[in-house]
C-alpha positions as CSV (number, residue, x, y, z in Angstrom):
1,M,-8.4,19.6,-5.4
2,A,-8.9,21.7,-2.0
3,H,-12.6,21.8,-0.6
4,P,-14.2,25.0,-1.6
5,G,-13.6,27.6,1.2
6,T,-10.4,25.6,2.5
7,E,-7.4,28.2,1.9
8,P,-4.0,26.7,2.0
9,F,-2.2,27.6,4.7
10,D,1.4,29.0,4.5
11,V,4.2,26.8,5.1
12,P,8.1,29.2,5.3
13,I,11.1,27.5,4.2
14,R,14.4,28.5,5.0
15,D,16.1,28.6,1.3
16,A,14.8,29.9,-2.1
17,S,13.3,26.2,-2.9
18,I,12.3,23.3,-1.4
19,R,11.9,19.6,-3.4
20,L,8.3,18.3,-3.2
21,G,9.1,15.1,-1.3
22,Q,10.5,17.6,1.6
23,F,7.6,20.3,1.5
24,L,5.1,17.2,2.0
25,K,6.6,16.4,5.7
26,L,8.1,19.6,6.5
27,A,3.9,21.0,5.7
28,G,2.4,17.8,8.1
29,L,0.6,16.3,5.2
30,I,2.9,13.1,5.5
31,D,4.6,11.4,8.1
32,S,7.4,9.8,6.1
33,G,9.6,10.4,2.8
34,A,8.8,6.8,1.8
35,D,4.6,7.7,2.3
36,A,5.9,11.0,0.1
37,K,7.2,8.6,-2.6
38,T,4.3,6.2,-2.9
39,V,1.6,9.3,-2.7
40,I,3.5,11.1,-5.3
41,A,3.7,8.1,-7.5
42,D,0.1,7.3,-7.2
43,G,-1.0,10.8,-8.7
44,Q,-2.2,12.0,-5.3
45,V,-0.3,15.4,-5.2
46,T,-1.1,18.1,-6.9
47,V,1.3,21.6,-7.7
48,N,-0.6,24.4,-8.5
49,G,-3.6,22.5,-9.6
50,E,-1.2,19.7,-11.7
51,V,-0.9,16.5,-10.8
52,E,3.1,15.5,-10.1
53,H,5.0,12.7,-10.3
54,R,8.3,13.8,-9.5
55,R,9.6,13.8,-5.8
56,G,12.0,15.5,-6.7
57,R,9.7,19.2,-7.9
58,Q,11.3,22.2,-6.9
59,L,8.8,24.1,-5.2
60,H,9.1,28.0,-4.8
61,P,7.5,30.5,-2.6
62,A,3.6,30.9,-3.7
63,D,3.6,27.2,-5.0
64,I,0.4,25.5,-3.4
65,V,0.3,22.2,-3.3
66,V,-2.7,19.8,-2.3
67,F,-3.0,16.3,-0.6
68,A,-5.6,14.5,0.7
69,G,-8.1,17.7,0.9
70,R,-5.5,20.0,2.5
71,G,-3.9,22.8,1.1
72,A,-0.4,24.1,1.8
73,R,1.1,27.1,0.1
74,V,5.3,27.4,0.1
75,A,6.4,30.5,1.8
76,D,9.5,32.6,2.6
77,G,10.9,32.0,5.7
């Protein structure tokens, strides 16, 4: 979970949805797709407060992704 008082930052996307692995990279929460696969498989990523194990999970505007105490919100591009 994000640290108390730490608001997620908005990350605009071009399309109506984006896959979780792509979003982690776009948001700068991870460096590469290989990193995304590992941290998601290890249960280190939450989407809307729930642990998510699917790298291909479709995210939509207003979804909040948290990894390593940093949160990012999917925003309309």
